[in-house]
Structure formats: structure tokens, C-alpha cells
Backbone bond lengths (Angstrom), bond angles and torsions (degrees), N, CA, C in turn:
res aa  C-N    CA-C-N  psi(-1)  N-CA   C-N-CA  omega(-1)  CA-C   N-CA-C  phi
1 X - - - 1.450 - - 1.524 110.04 -
2 X 1.321 115.08 161.89 1.453 120.30 179.46 1.523 109.43 -99.00
3 X 1.281 116.14 97.28 1.460 119.26 177.33 1.528 108.48 -108.65
4 X 1.327 117.39 150.69 1.471 119.81 179.65 1.528 112.18 -59.60
5 X 1.323 117.05 -28.83 1.462 120.18 -178.24 1.523 110.86 -69.45
6 X 1.309 116.65 -37.52 1.468 120.30 -179.62 1.522 111.94 -74.44
7 X 1.314 117.04 -31.61 1.451 120.24 -178.75 1.524 112.45 -80.43
8 X 1.320 117.77 -9.32 1.458 120.91 -179.98 1.520 113.39 81.92
9 X 1.329 117.58 11.13 1.461 119.97 -178.87 1.522 112.30 -72.37
10 X 1.326 116.87 -26.07 1.456 119.45 -179.99 1.523 111.15 -69.64
11 X 1.320 117.17 -28.14 1.461 120.50 -179.66 1.519 111.90 -83.63
12 X 1.311 117.50 -21.37 1.456 121.36 -178.41 1.521 109.27 -81.77
13 X 1.324 117.16 113.06 1.451 121.47 -176.96 1.523 112.19 -109.47
14 X 1.302 117.31 13.83 1.461 120.63 -179.40 1.530 109.20 -66.54
15 X 1.305 115.92 127.17 1.461 120.93 179.56 1.507 114.80 85.20
16 X 1.317 117.70 2.65 1.461 119.48 -177.55 1.534 111.65 -69.63
17 X 1.312 116.89 -33.34 1.465 119.37 179.13 1.520 111.31 -65.80
18 X 1.319 116.61 -42.79 1.466 118.85 179.12 1.530 111.19 -68.15
19 X 1.312 117.66 -33.20 1.464 121.01 178.16 1.522 110.49 -67.67
20 X 1.308 116.95 -46.07 1.465 120.78 179.28 1.525 110.31 -64.36
21 X 1.328 116.73 -40.89 1.459 120.42 178.24 1.517 111.09 -62.67
22 X 1.324 116.60 -43.62 1.465 120.12 179.46 1.526 111.67 -64.39
23 X 1.315 117.10 -35.94 1.465 120.05 179.62 1.528 111.98 -74.45
24 X 1.329 117.79 -32.28 1.460 120.79 -177.93 1.524 113.50 -89.40
25 X 1.313 117.99 -13.82 1.466 120.56 -175.81 1.534 113.04 -58.69
26 X 1.325 121.26 -44.41 1.478 118.85 177.88 1.531 112.85 -59.97
27 X 1.322 116.94 -38.92 1.464 119.74 178.90 1.523 110.64 -67.74
28 X 1.327 117.48 -39.91 1.462 120.43 178.49 1.522 111.33 -66.26
29 X 1.320 117.12 -39.90 1.460 120.72 178.46 1.528 110.48 -66.17
30 X 1.325 117.42 -40.24 1.462 121.11 178.76 1.526 110.50 -64.96
31 X 1.323 117.47 -41.27 1.460 120.83 179.23 1.527 110.77 -65.47
32 X 1.318 117.07 -40.48 1.466 120.21 178.40 1.527 110.67 -65.87
33 X 1.321 117.50 -40.93 1.459 120.93 178.00 1.512 112.24 -65.61
34 X 1.311 116.86 -41.72 1.460 120.86 178.16 1.521 110.84 -64.47
35 X 1.318 116.72 -40.47 1.460 120.43 177.60 1.516 111.73 -64.33
36 X 1.325 117.35 -41.99 1.463 120.78 179.17 1.527 111.00 -66.17
37 X 1.332 117.13 -41.20 1.466 120.40 178.41 1.523 111.36 -64.43
38 X 1.324 117.01 -40.98 1.461 120.88 179.33 1.525 110.76 -65.32
39 X 1.319 116.52 -41.77 1.458 120.47 177.62 1.524 111.35 -62.39
40 X 1.322 116.87 -43.07 1.469 120.75 179.39 1.520 110.66 -66.20
41 X 1.322 117.68 -41.45 1.459 121.77 179.31 1.530 110.56 -62.49
42 X 1.344 117.36 -43.44 1.457 121.10 179.48 1.517 111.10 -65.40
43 X 1.309 116.44 -40.93 1.461 121.58 179.64 1.531 110.61 -63.61
44 X 1.320 117.36 -44.92 1.458 121.10 178.51 1.527 111.22 -64.77
45 X 1.305 117.38 -37.62 1.461 120.70 179.61 1.532 110.23 -66.06
46 X 1.323 118.41 -38.56 1.455 120.78 177.23 1.517 111.38 -65.48
47 X 1.319 116.96 -39.37 1.472 121.01 178.43 1.529 110.00 -63.58
48 X 1.332 117.32 -45.81 1.460 120.14 179.10 1.510 112.15 -65.07
49 X 1.339 116.74 -35.32 1.471 120.56 179.54 1.531 110.14 -66.65
50 X 1.318 117.41 -38.71 1.457 120.67 178.27 1.522 111.84 -66.99
51 X 1.319 117.23 -33.36 1.469 121.43 -178.82 1.524 111.90 -76.87
52 X 1.298 117.67 -23.00 1.473 121.12 -177.05 1.521 112.44 -75.10
């Protein structure tokens, strides 16, 4: 049978960093966006609290 272990593909790690980066990029972008939105929301809430 053709298994990845017999073909030596499991030992070949060329391009694995770019693959992992490409797979994690949407999650990293979402986390950065959520952090920015939370920071903006907190900042606006402090401004409104000072005005009240």
C-alpha cells in the first residue's frame, strides 16, 4: 500500500512552516481584530464614563 510513512513524506518537513502559518493566519487575524475591538470599546466606555 501507499502510506506516507513508506514514501518518506513524514520525514520531509520542507514548507511546513509556511503551511502552519497559512493555516493559523485567519485565527491570528481574528484574535488581533477582537483585541483591537475590545480595546476601542473599553476606551470609548471610559470616555463616556468621564462625561457622565
